[in-house]
C-alpha positions, -999 to 999 in steps of 0.1 A, spaced: -19 -583 585 -21 -599 552 -56 -614 549 -44 -644 529 -27 -655 561 -59 -660 580 -72 -687 555 -62 -724 558 -43 -738 527 -43 -775 520 -17 -790 499 -16 -825 482 3 -844 457 -16 -849 424 -3 -880 404 -25 -869 375 -10 -835 373 25 -846 383 27 -818 409 13 -802 441 -21 -786 443 -30 -761 469 -65 -752 477 -83 -728 503 -114 -746 514 -130 -712 525 -124 -698 490 -145 -718 465 -126 -724 432 -93 -709 444 -64 -732 437 -28 -733 425 -3 -757 412 35 -761 418 63 -785 412 71 -784 449 47 -780 480 64 -747 487 58 -734 452 23 -744 453 18 -724 485 35 -692 470 13 -695 440 -17 -700 462 -10 -669 482 -11 -649 448 -43 -666 438 -59 -659 472 -50 -622 469 -66 -621 436 -97 -640 447 -102 -617 477 -95 -584 455 -123 -598 432 -147 -599 459 -138 -564 470 -142 -552 434 -177 -568 433 -188 -552 466 -190 -587 481 -178 -595 517 -149 -620 518 -158 -654 533 -150 -658 570 -119 -681 574 -135 -711 592 -116 -742 578 -93 -757 605 -67 -783 604 -82 -819 610 -62 -838 635 -60 -876 631 -76 -896 660 
């Protein structure tokens, strides 16, 4: 299984950037941009693979995927 599929991706519209921003709360500093939400997710999957590969290259363990979707009350 692709390790990136275990991490939560949050997507939001950025008025300032004029596009969608995707972030992975469990991977500090890992983010991506896209003109559409789907594009930002595709870009984020690439960014996450690079982020996790960098951990492996440095001999550091990957963070545990702990972030969960927050449900409205």
